[in-house]
C-alpha positions in Angstrom: 10.6 44.9 94.7 13.3 47.5 94.5 13.9 47.1 98.2 13.6 43.3 98.2 16.2 43.1 95.0 18.8 45.6 96.8 18.7 43.4 100.1 19.4 40.5 97.8 22.6 42.9 96.3 23.5 43.6 100.0 23.4 39.6 101.2 25.4 38.4 97.8 28.1 41.4 98.5 28.6 40.7 102.3 28.6 36.8 101.4 31.5 37.2 98.8 33.7 40.5 100.0 34.8 38.7 102.7 36.9 35.4 100.3 37.5 37.9 97.7 39.4 40.2 100.4 41.1 36.6 101.7 42.0 36.0 98.2 43.8 39.3 97.4 45.3 38.9 100.5 46.7 35.4 99.8 48.1 36.8 96.4 49.9 40.0 98.3 51.4 37.8 100.9 52.7 35.3 98.6 53.8 37.6 96.2 56.1 39.7 99.2 57.4 35.9 99.8 58.8 35.6 96.6 60.4 38.8 96.3 62.3 38.4 99.7 63.1 35.2 97.9 64.4 37.3 95.1 66.0 39.3 97.2 67.8 36.4 99.6 68.9 34.6 95.7 70.3 37.9 94.5 72.7 38.2 97.7 74.0 35.2 97.4 74.6 35.3 93.8 76.5 38.7 94.4 78.6 37.4 97.6 79.7 34.0 95.7 80.6 36.4 92.7 82.8 38.5 95.2 84.1 35.2 96.4 84.9 33.5 93.5 88.7 33.8 92.5 87.2 35.4 88.8 88.6 35.3 85.5 89.7 39.1 85.1 88.0 40.4 81.6 88.8 42.9 79.5 85.5 45.9 80.2 85.6 46.0 76.3 84.3 43.3 76.0 82.0 42.8 78.2 78.7 44.0 76.8 76.2 44.3 80.1 78.8 44.5 83.2 77.9 42.8 86.6 78.1 44.1 89.7 81.9 42.9 91.2 82.7 41.3 87.9 86.6 41.5 87.7 87.9 43.6 85.1 90.9 45.3 83.4 90.8 48.3 81.5 93.6 50.6 79.8 93.8 54.5 79.7 95.0 57.0 81.9 94.1 58.8 85.6 92.5 62.8 84.8 94.8 63.5 87.5 94.4 67.0 88.2 90.4 66.4 87.9 89.6 64.2 91.0 86.5 64.1 94.0 87.0 63.4 97.2 83.4 61.8 98.6 83.2 63.2 101.9 81.7 61.6 105.4 82.7 58.1 104.6 83.3 56.2 108.3 85.0 53.4 108.8 85.9 51.4 111.8 84.6 54.8 113.3 86.6 57.0 111.6 85.1 60.1 109.0 87.2 60.1 105.8 86.7 60.6 102.2 86.8 58.0 98.9 89.4 58.9 96.0 87.1 59.1 93.2 89.6 59.5 90.3 87.9 60.1 86.1 90.0 57.8 83.7 89.8 58.0 80.2 90.1 55.1 78.7 92.3 54.5 75.0 89.1 52.9 73.2 86.2 55.1 74.6 85.5 58.6 74.7 83.4 58.2 77.8 84.9 58.8 81.8 85.3 56.0 83.9 85.1 57.1 88.2 87.5 54.8 89.5 87.2 54.1 93.5 90.9 54.5 94.9 89.6 53.7 98.2 89.3 55.2 101.9 91.3 58.0 102.9 91.3 59.2 106.5 89.9 62.8 107.2 92.6 65.0 109.2 90.6 65.8 112.6 92.4 69.0 113.3 93.5 70.7 109.9 91.2 72.2 107.2 93.5 71.0 103.9 92.6 67.9 102.0 94.6 65.2 101.9 97.4 64.8 98.7 95.7 62.3 96.3 98.2 62.5 93.3 98.4 60.1 91.1 100.7 60.1 88.0 98.7 60.4 84.8 100.6 58.4 82.6 98.8 55.6 80.1 98.8 52.2 82.3 96.1 49.2 82.5 94.5 48.8 85.9 92.1 45.8 87.1 89.3 47.0 89.2 86.1 44.9 89.9 82.4 46.2 88.8 80.4 48.9 91.9 79.2 51.8 92.2 79.2 55.7 94.1 77.8 54.7 97.9 74.1 56.1 97.8 72.2 57.2 101.1 68.1 57.8 101.3 68.3 61.4 101.6 71.8 63.7 100.5 72.2 67.6 99.8 70.7 69.3 96.7 73.8 70.6 95.1 76.5 67.6 96.3 79.2 69.5 95.0 79.8 73.1 96.4 80.1 75.8 93.2 83.6 77.6 93.2 85.9 74.5 94.2 89.0 74.0 93.0 90.4 70.8 92.5 90.0 68.3 94.0 86.2 68.6 94.6 84.7 67.6 97.8 81.6 65.9 97.3 78.7 64.6 99.5 77.5 61.6 98.2 76.8 62.2 94.4 75.5 61.1 91.3 77.3 60.2 87.7 75.2 63.3 86.7 76.5 65.4 89.3 80.3 64.1 88.4 79.7 64.7 85.0 78.9 68.4 85.1 81.9 69.2 86.8 84.3 67.3 84.8 82.2 68.4 81.3 83.0 65.5 79.8 80.8 62.1 79.4 81.0 59.6 81.9 79.8 56.1 81.8 77.4 54.7 84.4 80.2 51.9 85.5 82.0 52.7 88.0 85.4 50.7 89.0 86.2 49.8 92.5 90.5 49.6 92.5 91.9 45.8 93.4 93.6 46.1 96.8 96.9 45.2 95.4 96.6 47.8 92.4 99.0 50.6 92.8 98.3 54.3 93.5 94.9 53.3 96.1 94.0 53.6 99.4 92.0 51.0 102.0 89.9 49.1 100.2 88.4 46.7 101.7 85.7 46.1 99.0 82.4 44.0 100.8 79.4 42.6 98.8 76.2 44.1 100.3 75.5 42.5 104.1 75.2 38.8 104.2 72.0 38.6 105.3 70.2 36.4 103.1 68.6 34.3 106.0 66.9 37.5 107.2 64.9 37.5 103.6 64.8 33.8 104.0 63.1 34.4 107.6 60.7 37.6 106.3 59.9 34.7 103.4 58.5 32.3 106.2 56.6 35.0 108.1 54.5 36.2 104.6 54.1 32.7 103.6 52.6 31.4 106.9 50.7 34.4 107.1 49.0 33.5 103.8 48.6 30.1 105.1 46.9 31.5 107.8 44.3 33.3 105.4 43.6 30.3 103.7 43.2 28.2 107.1 40.4 30.8 107.5 38.7 31.0 104.5 38.9 27.3 104.6 37.2 27.0 108.1 34.5 29.9 107.3 33.5 28.3 103.7 33.0 24.8 105.6 31.1 27.0 108.3 29.2 28.2 105.8 28.3 24.9 104.5 27.2 23.1 107.6 24.6 26.0 108.9 23.2 25.8 104.8 22.5 21.9 105.8 20.7 22.4 108.7 18.7 24.8 107.2 17.4 22.7 104.3 17.2 19.5 107.0 
């Protein structure tokens, strides 16, 4: 009797395992398709925001800044404590992003301003001249972020350097440790028309929303394929059961 019961359980398990696995796969494929659609929508929103002739809003009036939002802020550059982010390639040329701390007049946190890209001298070990006056000013910029890579060195900023400091894909915490000042998470991309900047061809993430739509279609097609197989298997079992009882 025990053997018979075990046989029934095994048969029940084998009968239900394929459809349950299929339903699980359909749910997974639909979730992945939805994620790709969300990614496409995010990129289209960012591109639209970047292209729009957005109104410049004082940063201190914005509760939650949005990437590429146009803002203005008043303060002064910490001209003697700048950073050069190394290994930034533009048009097959190697260079630096010039990151200058900006002390706000109405906030005790320092902002990081990316003043643009400057080419690295090929046959010289000297750093480029990136001097800027430290008088109080108002700047216009877009909300951005520091450049990022999947892999970066454990120590982004070598110890013992003078100013400006050369950094390899630093994070906010790395710069904050060097400045010994509270640094805001918000990074500003200096407006191309603003003074005291370098090459600033800011662009939103690659405009490849169609790629995400293509991936979404593929995941959706896989979900439909599994559903068709499940329905076919179900009908096949129904036909076999009907023949046995006939």
